[in-house]
N, C-alpha and C positions, 0 to 999 in steps of 0.2 A: 257642652251639648245643648242644642236648641230645644226649647220647650215646644209643646204642641201648639200653643197659642202663637209663638213667634213664627213657627213654620207655616201655620195657616195664614198669618198676617202677610208674610213674605209672598206666599202664593197668590193671595188676593191682590197685593200691590203689583205683582208681575202681570196678572190678568188685566188690571185696569190700565197699566202702561201699554200693553199690546193693543187694547181696544182704542186707546187714545192715539196711538201711532197710526192705526187704521183710519181713524177719523181725520187725522191731520194729513194723511196721504204720504206718510214717510216711506212706506214700502213701494209706492208707485211714483215717488219723486214728484209729487203734485206741487205745483207752484201756488203761491198765494193768489187767491181769487175772491171775488164777491160771492158770498153765499146766498143763493136764491131760495125761495120758499120750498121747493121740492126737496132740495138737499137737506135743509133745516128740518123739515118734517120727517124725512127718513131717519136722520140721526136722532131726533127726539124720540121717535118710535123705538129705535134700537135701545136707547138708554132706559126708557120706561119699561120696555120688555125685559131687559136685563135686571132691573130693579125688582120687578114682580117675580121673575125666575129665582132671584136670590131669596125672596121671601119663602118660596116653596123649598129651596135648598136648606135654609135654616130650619124650617119646620120638620124636615125629614133627616137632615144630617147635621144639625146644630151641635151635636156632641163633638164634632171635629174641631170646632173653634177652641174649646177649652180642654180637649183631650179627655173627655169623660168616658171611661171604660168600665167603671164599677160604681156601686152604690156610694162608697165612701167619697170618691171624687165628685160625684153628683151632689152629695150633701155639702161638700166643701164649697163648690162653686155657687150652689143655691144660697148658702149662708152669706156669701160675699155680695152677690148681685141681685138675688130675687127671693128674699126671705118670706115673701107673701105666698109663694107657690107651695102648696101642700103636697108633700111626697107620700107615697104609699109604702110603709115599711115592708120589706120582704119582696116587693115587686119592682125590680129595677127597670124593666122594660116599660111598664106603664108610667112609672115616675119620670123616666127619661122623656117619654112622649109629652107629658104634662109640662115639663120644663122647656122642651123645644117649642111647644105651642106658644108658651109665654114669650120666649125669645123672638119668635116670628112676629107675634103681635106687637111687641115693643119696637121691633125693627120697622115694620110698616107704618106704625103710628109716628115714630121719630122721623121717618122719611117724609111723610106727609107734612109734618110740622116744619121741617127744614125747607122743603120745597116751597111751601107757601110763604114762609118768612123771607126766603131769598128772592121773592118777586121784586122787592124794592131795589135789589142789586141792578136790575135791568135799567132803571132810570139813571142810576149812578154811573153805570158803565157807558151809557149814551153820553152823559155829561162829561166824563173823562175823555172819551174819543173826540168829542166836539172841542173841548178846551185845548187839547194837545194837537188838534188838527190832523188826526190820524186818518189815512185813506181807508175807505171801506174794505178794500181787498185784504188789508192786514188785520181786520177785526178778529177773524177766526184764529189766526196764529197767536195773536196777543192773548185772547181769552183762554186758549188751550194751555199755554205756558204760564200765564198769570194764575190760573186756577190750579195748575199743578203745584205752583209755589204756595198757594193758599192751602192746599191739602196738607202739605208738609207742616205749615204753621198751625193748622187746625189739629193735626196729630199731636203736636206738643201741648197745645191748649187743652185738648180733651183728656189726655192721660195725666197731665199735671192736676187738672180739675178733679179727675177721678180719685187720685191719690189723696188730695185734700179732703174730699167728701168722706172717704173711708176713715180718715184720721180725725176730722172735725165735722161731725154731723150738723152742727149749728150753721155751717156755711150754706146748707140747703135753704135756711130761712133768709139768709142774705140774698141768695139768688132769687127767691120768691118775691121778696120785697122789691128788688131791683126790677123784676119783670112787671110787677103791678105798676110801679112808677113809670116804666117805659110805655106800657100799654095806655095808661091814662094820658101821658104826655103826647103820645102819637094820636090819640083820639081828638085832642084839642088843638093840635099843631096845624097851622095853615100852610098850604103850599105857596111857595114864592119863587121868584126867578133866582136860581142858584147859579153861581159861577165858580170856577176853580182858578185860582191865581197860580198859573203853572210855574212861574219863576220863584215864588215864595212857598210852594208846596213843601211840607217837611220831608217827604220822600225824595223829591228832586234835590233838595239841599243835602240830604244825607248821602245820596248816590254821588253827587257832584264833589262831595268832600273826600270821598275815598277812591273814586275812579276818575279816569280821564274821560271826558264826555265829548264825543264827536258832534259837531254842531249841525250836522244834516244827516238825514236817513240814507242808509245804503241798502238798496233793494234786498229784502228778505234776510237781512243780517242783524243780529243783536250785538255783535262784536266786529271790529274792523282794526286791522293793523296798518299803521301809517308807513308807507314805503320809505320815506325820507330818513326816519330814525328807528323804524321797526317797533315803535311804541304802540301798545294795545289800548284801544278806546272802546267804550260802550256807546251804542247809538241811542238816539231819542226813543227808538222803538223798544229798547231794553228798559228804559226808564218807565215807559207806560206799563210794561209787564209788571214791574215792581210795584207801581202805584195800584194796579188792579189787585195784586196779591194782598197788599196790606189793607186795601179798602175792604176786601172780602173778610179779612180778619176782624176788622172793626164791626162788621155786621154779625160776625160769629159771637160777639160778646152778648148779643141777645139770644141768638138761636141755640147755641150749645147749652147754656143753662136751662133753656126750655126743654131740650131733649133729656137732660138729666132728671127732669121731673117725671119722665116716662120710664126711664131705665137707669140703673146704676152701673150697667155693664159698659165699660169704655169701648169695647170692640163693637158692640151694637150701635153705640153713638157714632163711632167713626164710620162704620159701613153705611149707615143711613145718611150721614153727611156727604160722603163721597158720591153715592149714587144721586143724591138730590142736586148737588151743585154741578155735577157733570151733565146731568139731564137738563138743568136750567141753562147751562152754557149753550147747549144745542138749540134750546127753545128761544134763546135771545133773538135770533135772526128773524123770527116771524112774530114773536110776542111783542117786540119793541114797537111794532107798527100798530098793534091793537090794544096795548095795555091801557091807553087813555080811555078806552070804552068801559073799563072796570072801575068806575068812579067810586064805588063803595068798598073796594077791596082794602083800602087803607083802614077804613072803619072796622072791617072784619078782622084785619090783622091786629088792630088795637084791642078788640074784644078777645081775640085768641090769646095774646100775650097776657092780658089781665086774668083770664080764666086759668092759664097755666101757672101764673104767679100765685093766685089764690089757692090752687090745688097744692102747690109746694108748701105753702104756709099751713095748710090744714090737712095734710096727707094722713097723719096719724088718726085724726077724727073720722076722716072719710073711710079709712079701712075698717074702723069699728062699726060704721054704719053700713058696711057691705058694699062699698063703692069698688067695682071691679075695673081692672085696666082697660077692658074693652069699651067701657063707658066713655073713657077719654077720647077714644077713636071716634065714637058716634058723635060726641059733642063737637070735636074739631071739624069733622066732615060737615056737620050741620051749620056751623058758623061760616065756613067757607062757601057752602052752597047758598046760604041766604044772602051773603054779600055779593056773590056773582049774579044771582037771580034778581036782586034788587037793582043792580047796575043795568040789567037788560030791561026790566019792567018799568022802572021809574025814570021817565025822560028827564034830561037836564034842562033846567029852566033857561030860557033865552038870555035873560040878563046875566046869569052866571056864566053862560058860554061866551058871551061877548066880553065879559070882564076877566075871563080866565080863572074864575073862582071854582075850586073843587070842593065838593062836600065830603 
């Protein structure tokens, strides 16, 4: 018999698949095409709206996620994922609302963190498409299927990480130290001309080892069957999808531990991840042309990672000092707002612009 958590998860997965199919144009048999600003803006608005709507859903119906229908179950789930939430003995409804409010807050904070940390993916996706010589009309299809694969990989990563955290609490300190190191490294790291060696890329080598690779693209197809011997081949388009999926997983090494500093609930981590990366995929098509204007965003992300890492290392002491989860949301929003405003208000020096130096 399926648990309530599994049932809710399957329903959520089905919902995401339907929206993705609509986005991809499966039901209208839409062909691959260049995504223009208007379409990108509409779908970005759709995903952001769905993300916000899910916040209110969790706030009012969060009990459905874990099948909470009595005080005993509420206390069990609270002990597992949110032991800082103070329940009111004898008042199930009020206690449940407090717990759901906390779930919603953790979800929206995790969503914001994942959304901001995934911004760097845009630059890498552009680099991948350029290196593999992908035509612009295939961008959307590759990103949809590539990120679908990334969602599956993140699912495994998140629930394995959650199981380890529940069994070995000291892993939280490892995550915290790693994020501080990553943040400091990102702060001092200089941008340079990056290139991808497509022939020697590890994903290309792995796929080529286990699959027959067709040496040219076949319009809109990831697989093709050769007529002469009926042998099945994967196309270069399929290889790019796999590269995108595994590249996203590499980025998740930073972002997922960061969200675990906000919530221990793997379902909330997963929901925030899915909405963030799906929304960012839609935003890729118009953010890619303006991301260079946010010159201090990288500095902001470095500070953000460092803050989250320090919070993970000192979480126990912060709780004793009365540090509330909502404070994390305020700090994260402030860091991102300052980095964006600084990018707009502080003009780039002429010498830096000519030499291609980014601050």
